[in-house]
Structure formats: C-alpha cells, structure tokens
C-alpha positions, 0 to 999 in steps of 0.5 A: 181627129183620130181617137187616142189609144186610150179612147180606143181601149175605152170604146172596146171595153164599153162595147164588151160591157154592153154586149154582155148586157144585151146577150143571154136572153132567149135561145134560138127560135126552135120550139119543136124539131119540125120548126126551122132554127131562127135567131131573132135579133129584134124584137127581143124575145121572151123565152117560152115558159113551156114548150112547145109554146110560141115564143113571144116578144113585147115591143116597146116601139109601135113600129118595131124593126124586124131582124133575124140573123138568117136570110129569109125566103118568106115572112108573113105578118098575120092577125087571126086568120088575116094576112096583114103583110107578106113577102116571098122570095122570087128568083132566088132573092132573100130578105136580109138585114133589118126590116122597117115595120111595113104596117101601120103602127101597132096599138097598145097590147095589139097582138100579131103573129109573125111567120118566118121561113129561112132560105132552104126551108120547105114551103109552109115550114115556118118559125113563129113568134107572137109580137105584142104591143106594149102598154100605152105608157110604155109605147109612148116612152119608146116612141118618144125616145126614138123620136128624140134621138133622130138627128143626134147620132152621137146620142144613140150609144149613151141612150142604149147604155142608160137603158141597160143600166136600168135593166131595160134590155127590150128597149135597148135592143130595139134601139140598137137594131132600129131601122132608123138608127145611125150608121156609126162605127161604135154602133155598127161594131156592137150590132155586129158583135151581138149578131155574131154572138146571139143564139150560139 
C-alpha cells in the first residue's frame, strides 16, 4: 500500500523534528590543528570543556556501534598501553559505514581510547576519543531496549522519538546508528539527514 500524501508529509515533518533534536551536540573532532578533522556520528560525543582535552563519549550500550562520516585508513581501540583491537587499510581499501563493536561487551565505567586515522592522513596522525561505559543501570537499560527492539522494525523510530522526548539524545543516537538496526526507509532517511548535517 502506498502512503497517502498526508502521511508522507507527516513522516517528513516528524523526521525534521527528530533531526533537530539529534543535531547540535559536539563539534567536529579536531581538538588541535595537528589532529585530523573527524565527524563522529556514533557514539554521541560530549563537547570537551577545555581544549586540548580529549573528547569523551559515554556509551549507554555495552556493544556500541562506531560510526564516523569520513572513510578511515586505520582504527585502534586501546586500554592503557594495550591495543585491544586494530584495523589498518591494505591495498587502498577504507573502513566506511557503521562498525559493530569488535570486542567483548564494555563493562560499566570501563574506559577505552579510540584512535581514528582518516584516509589521506599521514601515519600515526590520529583523532582520539575516550569511550566510557555508562553506569550499570544505564547499560542494562540501553542493552535491554536494544534487545527488545530486535525483530520489531516498526518500533525503532517510535523508540528513538520517545527517547528524544525525554531528552535522552545519547541513547537515541546509539539506536539510530546501531549496527543491529533495521533497514527501514524512514530510519534510513533520518540516518542520512543526520550524517549530512552533523559537524558542518
């Protein structure tokens, strides 16, 4: 069944309202001129309070999706001096689109460092963020909601809408770009708009 003109307008209006709620958080990730400019779509970054502080993201999901707008030549996840996971471009390939969490689930308040090198940046020339697992109750809430949405593609957009109505931009963004999310036209349109209009 084709949607009516009225329902199409309603969808576009709702997407515009959701877009307004999702945008406007942290600026592009470039704490210093020597750091490559990266637009992190997920997880949701907190704007650093004092430069050159490393931008921080507190994830409400124990297995967060990583998604930056720029193609990457290298990505590293570290804890202290230990490299937990890494990927590096070979033969000109690039890492693009959402990346499912490649490690065991984050523990509450666990902190890891993510280093991102976009295509075209020189070796060892990274943008860096700190990713922190949320408090235990917050992680249970986020993981529980994600699990409850599995197999219910029509429930994702209302869930995101409800989170934004409560002011929970972090979990709304995590769900919008979650690797587990459905391939639904309304969600895809919203993802595309947020990706295009984030970090102007």
